[in-house]
N, C-alpha and C positions, 0 to 999 in steps of 0.2 A: 838044739840050735834054735834061737828065737827067729821067727819070721812073721812079719806083719801081714795080716789078712789083706788080700788083694783089693777088697772093697774099701777098706780104710786107706790103703795107698792111693786109690783112685779118687776118693772123696775129700782127702785131707792134705794139709801142708805140714811137713815135718818141722817142728820147732826145736826139739832137743830132747835131752834125757835127764830125768831125776835118777837117784840111785836105783830105784826099782822100775819106774815107768818111763815109757816113751811118751812125750807130750806132742800132741797133734792139734792142729787148728782145722776145724771143719771149714771147707772152702765155701762158706756161705756168709756173706757180709750182712745178712739180715739180722744176725745175732752174733755176739762174741761167744763162740761155741767151741770149747776145748774138749779133748778126749785124752784120757790117760790109759795106756795099755801096759800092763805088767809084762816085762820082758822074760816071760816064762813060757816054755813049750807046752802045747796041748792043754791049756787051761781055759775052761769056758765058764766056770762058776767060782764065786768068791771062796767057797768052802774047800776048793781044790788047792788053794794057796796054803802054805804052812802058816803057823801062827805069827811068825816074825814078818813074813811077807804081807799078811793081812793087816798088821799094825802099820807097816811101812806104806801100804796103799792108802790107808785111811789118813796117815800123816800128810802124804803128798796131795791127796784130794782136798783135805782141809786147808792146807797152805794155799793151794791154787784157788779154791773157792773164796777164801778170805781176801786174798790180794786182788782177785778179779772183782769182787763186790765193791771194794774201795776204789779201785782204779776206774771202773766203768759206772760208778754210781748206780749199782743195781738196786731195783726194788725187791727182787727175789732171785736167789740162786737155785737153779734146778740141778740136782745131782742125782744120777741114776745109772744103774747097770740094767740093760735090757737083754740084748743078745738075740732077739728074734730074727734078725736079718744076718747079722755078723755074730757067729757063735764065739769067736775069740773074746775072752774077758776084756772088757773095756769100760771105763767110767766116764760118763758124760758130765761135764761141768759147764753149764750154760748160764750166761748172764741174761736175766730177763728184766725188762723195763716196761712199765705201763706205757702203752702206745706202740710197742714194737710190732713187727709185722704179724705176729700171731697172738698177741696178748688178749685174753688170759689163757688161751688154749695151748696145748702142747705144740712144740715146734715141728715135730715129725710129720712130714707130708703136707704141711699146712700151706706153704708157699713154695714156688720154684726157687731153688738155690740161686743166689746172686753172687757169683764168684768175686773174690777180692781183687782189687787192682793192686799192682805192685807197690805203690806208695802207701796204700792202706796197710799192707802187710808190714812194711818197714816201720810205720808208726806204731803198730801194735807190738812188734818185737822190741822196739825202743822202750815202750812202757814196761814190757816184761823184764827187760834188762835192769831196770831200776829196782825191781822188787825180788827177782829170782837171782840172788847173788851167791848163796851158798848151796853146795851140793847140786848144782844144775849146770849142765853143759849144753850150750846152744849148738845147734847143727850148723855145719859149714854151708848148708843150703839156704839158710835164712839171711836176710840183709843185715 
């Protein structure tokens, strides 16, 4: 049974689900920072996914990164799995722009998180609805 790590639950907003991954938004308005979490139990490393899930994770990551780059006029997309704090496998997809709060340094621990306001989340989800049309189910929790 899939269970989302408590730290991710605490730090993120639920957006919805791709066929494999749960899509989260890091609750930090300093950066459009998305997290994909494969809905598989007890997986902490990419190689623990079977080959089909590895391909699906990469497809979902690529789709998300490509649509976010265009939507947010990114200068660079940061895509990474780290897992030093949260061991549950998760993929960070972070929109970076010259002049953002941490540019060009990594975003981790650079600035205090600035939680999203409700209207900001609504606008962001509206943008997502325009591009995530197939094989994506939005959560009932988002505006």
